[in-house]
C-alpha positions in Angstrom: 0.0 0.0 0.0 1.1 3.5 -0.7 2.9 5.1 2.2 2.6 2.0 4.5 5.5 -0.3 5.3 5.5 -3.7 3.7 4.9 -5.3 7.1 1.4 -3.9 7.1 -1.3 -6.2 5.8 -2.5 -5.5 2.3 -6.2 -4.4 2.1 -9.0 -6.3 0.6 -10.3 -4.7 -2.6 -14.0 -4.7 -3.4 -16.2 -2.8 -5.9 -19.1 -0.5 -5.0 -22.3 -2.4 -5.8 -23.8 0.7 -7.5 -21.0 2.6 -9.3 -18.3 -0.1 -9.3 -15.7 2.2 -7.8 -12.8 0.3 -6.2 -12.9 0.3 -2.4 -10.1 -0.9 -0.1 -11.0 -2.6 3.2 -8.1 -2.4 5.6 -9.6 -4.2 8.6 -10.4 -7.3 6.5 -12.9 -9.7 8.1 -13.9 -7.2 10.8 -15.8 -5.1 8.2 -19.6 -5.0 8.8 -20.3 -2.3 6.1 -18.7 0.2 3.9 -19.6 3.4 2.1 -18.5 4.5 -1.3 -16.8 7.9 -1.5 -18.0 8.3 -5.1 -21.7 7.8 -4.9 -22.4 7.6 -1.2 -23.8 4.0 -1.4 -23.6 2.2 1.9 -23.3 -1.6 1.8 -24.2 -3.8 4.7 -22.7 -7.3 4.8 -24.3 -10.3 6.3 -22.5 -12.6 8.7 -21.5 -14.6 5.6 -20.0 -11.4 4.1 -22.4 -11.3 1.3 -24.2 -8.1 0.2 -27.3 -7.8 2.3 -28.8 -4.3 1.6 -27.8 -1.1 -0.1 -28.5 2.4 1.2 -27.5 5.8 0.1 -25.8 8.2 2.6 -25.0 11.9 2.0 -21.8 12.0 0.0 -18.9 13.4 1.9 -18.0 16.9 0.8 -15.8 18.4 3.4 -12.9 16.3 4.8 -9.5 17.1 6.2 -8.0 13.7 5.6 -8.6 11.2 2.9 -9.3 7.5 3.4 -6.0 5.6 3.2 -3.9 8.4 4.8 -1.1 7.0 6.9 -0.4 8.4 10.4 2.8 7.6 12.2 2.1 8.0 15.9 4.9 7.1 18.3 6.6 4.9 15.7 3.3 3.0 15.0 1.6 3.2 11.6 -2.1 3.7 11.4 -4.2 3.9 8.3 -7.4 6.0 8.1 -10.2 3.6 7.4 -13.4 5.7 7.7 -14.8 9.1 8.1 -18.0 10.1 10.0 -19.9 13.4 10.3 -22.0 13.4 13.4 -24.8 15.8 14.4 -25.9 16.5 17.9 -29.6 16.2 18.1 -30.5 19.1 20.3 -28.2 22.0 19.2 -27.5 20.6 15.7 -23.7 21.0 16.1 -21.7 18.9 13.8 -18.3 17.3 14.3 -16.1 14.9 12.4 -14.4 11.6 13.3 -11.6 9.9 11.5 -11.0 6.3 12.5 -7.4 5.0 12.4 -6.5 1.3 12.3 -3.4 -0.6 13.3 -3.5 -4.4 13.5 -1.7 -4.4 16.9 -2.9 -1.2 18.5 -6.5 -1.5 17.3 -8.8 1.5 16.5 -8.0 5.1 17.5 -10.0 8.1 16.4 -9.1 11.7 15.5 -12.0 13.9 16.5 -12.4 17.3 14.7 -14.6 20.2 15.8 -14.3 23.8 14.7 -10.7 23.3 13.7 -9.8 21.6 17.0 -8.5 18.0 17.1 -8.3 15.3 19.8 -6.8 11.8 19.6 -9.4 9.4 21.1 -8.6 5.9 22.3 -10.7 3.1 24.0 -10.4 3.5 27.8 -10.0 0.9 30.5 -12.0 3.2 32.8 -15.5 2.0 33.5 -18.4 3.4 35.4 -21.6 1.4 35.4 -24.0 4.4 35.9 -22.3 7.4 34.3 -25.5 9.3 33.8 -26.0 10.3 37.4 -22.6 11.9 38.1 -21.2 15.4 37.3 -17.5 14.5 37.8 -15.4 11.4 37.3 -12.3 10.5 39.2 -9.5 8.8 37.2 -6.5 8.0 39.4 -3.7 9.1 37.0 -5.4 12.4 35.8 -7.7 13.3 38.8 -11.2 14.8 38.4 -13.0 15.1 35.1 -15.9 17.5 35.1 -19.1 16.9 33.1 -19.2 19.2 30.0 -22.3 17.9 28.2 -24.7 15.1 27.6 -26.1 14.4 24.1 -27.3 12.1 21.4 -26.2 12.1 17.8 -27.0 10.8 14.4 -24.8 10.1 11.4 -24.9 12.8 8.7 -22.2 11.6 6.4 -20.0 8.5 6.2 -17.2 7.1 4.1 -15.0 4.1 4.3 -15.3 0.8 6.1 -17.0 0.1 9.5 -16.9 -2.6 12.1 -20.4 -1.8 13.1 -23.6 -0.8 11.4 -23.6 3.0 11.2 -27.2 3.0 10.1 -28.3 1.5 13.4 -31.2 3.7 14.6 -30.4 3.1 18.2 -28.9 6.5 19.0 -26.5 6.2 22.0 -26.7 8.4 25.1 -23.4 10.1 25.3 -21.5 12.4 27.7 -18.1 14.2 27.8 -16.1 14.9 30.9 -13.1 17.2 30.6 -9.8 17.8 32.4 -7.8 19.8 29.8 -6.0 18.7 27.8 -7.9 15.4 28.4 -11.4 14.3 27.6 -13.3 11.3 28.9 -16.4 10.2 27.0 -18.9 7.4 27.0 -21.6 6.0 24.7 -24.4 4.0 26.2 -26.8 1.8 24.2 -29.3 -0.8 25.4 -26.6 -3.4 25.0 -23.4 -1.9 26.3 -21.4 1.1 27.7 -18.2 2.2 25.9 -15.7 4.5 27.4 -13.1 6.6 25.5 -10.2 8.8 26.7 -8.7 11.5 24.5 -6.1 14.2 24.5 -6.1 17.6 22.7 -3.7 17.7 19.8 -2.3 21.0 18.4 -1.9 21.5 14.7 1.9 21.2 14.6 1.8 17.8 16.3 -1.0 16.5 14.1 0.9 17.6 10.9 4.0 15.7 12.2 2.1 12.5 12.0 1.4 12.6 8.3 3.7 12.9 5.3 1.2 14.7 3.0 0.9 18.5 2.9 -2.6 19.0 4.4 -4.5 22.2 4.9 -6.0 22.1 8.4 -9.1 24.1 9.2 -8.8 27.4 11.1 -9.6 27.1 14.8 -12.8 28.7 15.9 -13.5 29.4 19.6 -12.1 27.2 22.4 -12.4 23.5 22.6 -13.8 21.8 25.7 -10.5 20.1 26.4 -8.2 22.7 25.0 -5.4 23.5 27.5 -4.5 27.1 28.4 -1.4 28.4 26.7 0.8 28.3 29.8 2.1 24.9 30.9 1.8 25.5 34.7 -1.6 25.6 36.5 -3.2 28.4 38.4 -2.1 27.0 41.8 1.5 26.9 40.6 1.2 30.5 39.4 -0.1 31.7 42.8 2.6 29.8 44.6 5.4 31.2 42.4 4.0 34.7 42.8 3.9 34.5 46.6 7.4 33.2 46.8 8.7 36.0 44.5 7.0 38.7 46.6 8.5 37.2 49.8 12.0 37.3 48.1 11.4 40.9 47.0 10.5 41.9 50.6 13.5 40.1 52.0 15.8 41.9 49.5 14.2 45.3 50.4 14.9 44.7 54.1 18.4 43.4 53.4 19.3 46.4 51.3 17.9 48.8 53.9 20.3 47.4 56.5 23.2 47.4 54.0 23.1 51.1 53.2 24.7 53.6 55.5 22.7 55.5 58.1 20.5 58.3 56.9 22.1 61.7 57.5 21.0 65.3 56.9 23.5 67.0 54.6 21.8 70.3 54.0 19.3 72.7 55.5 18.4 76.0 53.8 15.8 78.7 54.6 14.4 80.8 51.8 12.4 84.0 52.5 10.3 86.3 50.4 9.8 89.8 51.9 7.1 92.2 50.9 9.2 94.1 48.4 11.2 91.3 46.8 10.0 89.7 43.6 12.7 87.0 43.7 11.4 83.6 42.7 14.7 81.6 42.1 17.1 80.6 44.9 20.5 78.9 45.0 21.5 76.7 47.9 24.9 76.3 49.5 27.0 73.3 48.5 26.7 70.0 50.3 28.3 66.6 49.9 26.9 63.2 48.9 29.4 60.6 50.1 28.2 57.4 48.4 27.5 56.3 44.9 24.1 55.0 43.9 22.4 56.5 46.9 19.1 58.3 47.2 18.2 61.6 48.9 15.0 63.0 50.3 14.2 66.7 49.9 11.9 67.7 52.8 9.9 71.0 52.2 8.3 73.0 55.0 6.5 76.4 54.8 4.0 78.5 56.8 1.3 78.8 54.2 -2.2 79.9 55.1 -4.8 79.5 52.4 -2.0 79.5 49.8 0.0 77.2 47.6 3.6 77.0 46.6 5.2 75.1 43.8 8.9 74.3 43.9 10.9 73.2 40.9 14.4 71.9 41.7 17.5 71.5 39.6 20.1 69.5 41.5 23.6 70.0 40.2 26.6 67.7 40.7 29.4 70.2 40.8 32.0 67.5 40.1 30.5 65.9 37.0 28.0 68.6 35.9 25.1 66.1 36.0 21.7 67.6 36.6 18.6 66.1 38.1 15.2 67.7 37.7 12.2 67.3 40.0 9.5 69.3 41.8 6.6 69.3 44.1 3.7 71.3 45.6 3.0 72.5 49.1 -0.5 73.8 49.8 -2.7 74.4 52.8 -6.2 75.8 53.2 -8.4 76.1 56.2 -11.6 77.9 57.3 -14.8 77.8 59.3 -18.1 76.8 57.8 -21.5 75.8 59.2 -20.2 76.0 62.8 -17.3 73.7 62.1 -13.6 74.3 61.2 -12.0 72.5 58.3 -8.6 72.3 56.7 -7.0 70.5 53.8 -3.5 70.0 52.5 -0.3 70.3 54.4 2.6 72.7 54.9 5.0 69.9 54.3 6.1 67.8 51.3 8.7 65.2 50.5 10.5 64.7 47.2 13.0 62.0 46.4 15.7 61.5 43.9 17.8 58.4 43.4 21.0 57.0 41.8 23.2 59.9 42.9 26.9 59.7 42.5 29.2 61.0 45.3 30.5 64.5 45.1 29.7 68.2 45.8 26.1 69.3 45.0 24.0 72.4 45.1 20.5 73.0 43.9 18.5 75.8 42.2 14.9 76.1 43.3 12.3 78.1 41.4 9.2 79.0 43.4 5.7 79.8 42.1 2.8 80.8 44.3 -0.3 83.0 44.4 1.0 86.4 43.1 -1.2 88.2 45.5 0.1 86.5 48.5 3.5 86.0 50.1 4.7 82.5 50.8 6.7 83.7 53.8 9.5 81.1 54.0 10.5 77.8 52.6 12.7 75.4 54.5 14.5 72.7 52.5 16.2 69.9 54.3 18.2 67.2 52.4 18.7 63.8 53.8 21.1 61.4 52.0 21.3 57.6 52.0 17.6 57.0 52.3 15.8 53.8 51.2 13.5 54.5 48.3 10.2 52.8 49.0 9.1 53.9 45.5 11.7 51.5 43.9 10.2 48.7 46.0 6.7 49.5 44.9 7.7 49.7 41.3 9.4 46.4 41.5 6.4 44.9 43.2 4.0 46.2 40.5 6.3 44.9 37.8 6.5 41.5 39.5 2.7 41.2 39.8 1.8 42.4 36.3 2.4 38.9 34.8 0.5 36.8 37.4 -2.4 39.2 37.6 -2.7 39.4 33.8 -2.4 35.7 33.6 -5.0 35.1 36.3 -7.7 37.3 34.6 -6.7 36.1 31.1 -7.1 32.5 32.3 -10.5 33.2 33.9 -11.7 34.7 30.6 -10.3 31.7 28.8 -12.1 29.3 31.1 -15.4 31.2 30.8 -15.3 31.1 27.0 -14.3 27.4 27.2 -17.4 26.6 29.2 -19.9 28.9 27.5 -21.3 26.1 25.3 -21.8 23.7 28.2 -25.1 23.2 30.1 -23.0 22.4 33.2 -20.8 25.5 33.3 -19.4 26.5 36.7 -19.6 30.1 35.6 -22.6 32.4 35.8 -23.5 33.9 32.4 -26.5 35.9 33.6 -24.7 39.2 33.3 -23.8 38.6 29.7 -27.4 38.1 28.5 
């Protein structure tokens, strides 16, 4: 056979009873019926393998894989022996199933729905009364949650079958999911069959076949489609908590490692009634350590007034300049028998990553032109610990886990929106 190793059994060849098209039967004596890809005629065989009845099914029009396609999965060769299009009876949704056959491994199925694929195998798991449970515990994968219950009918068929696809006994079915896995059962009056599957991405699926095949575009989120990140939500929370604890430890450690805070400058600036001066220059002071931070503490005696101070800090050794500014404002009054006040006569400004050397600063002051600001006291403390740096690092650290948490919640809600058993409330979306 084309594309299959010589060790693989050769197919039986029969002719369609209606159009005489050649049909290959890969599973030999196991065949119960077969459908012609040319005219849609379905032939049922009796126990003696003679033609019993002819039917006509809808001719297959849309397929991803052709009958006879060879799949090499984990070094085992499977041949595609049939194709089914199934329709759910309540919501009329349609999905496709491609049955693969290997003489040793048996029958596996590739299920396709909205461009999403899963590899389905017979499962050793068995539950006698699956219809009364909303979750199933499987030891090696843990809990599967009920996604849907349904019945289906065959819409299109092609290839060979080991059972009668025209059997009118529609099985009762259910799917339980634990992404990327899915656990399904089909129950008829005679038996209960269990199947276990795993979500397959497009790149992995294409690696199984030699032919260049155009896969359908994915639409929506499949019930057993895994979230993009490999670790689960509990792991994300655990990693985030550990990272925050490490950050807090480093902040405390660095706070102890830096030198003691010291006041290196204190300047008083005044504005008298006749002066129009708005820019002042401080005396020089020294920063003794590289990479340190300094706080500029502002104090004034404002009364129903405001003051804006813009600083230019100059390193007299290197010529480097640092620009920053802040506002001091204070208002108070008496209204409706009660006194009130807002604002403060104090403010704190910080600047970081200073190099050691001699410094001075220029400060430009703006305030209400009709009022005097009186005085402005500027105290400079060096070798301070910048809490702002810690907060910035904390925010940056939390951006990814917070984004991932809400993104995953959105993913999960969309994943369950087509289920009648969703754990999420969609009432707000209606």
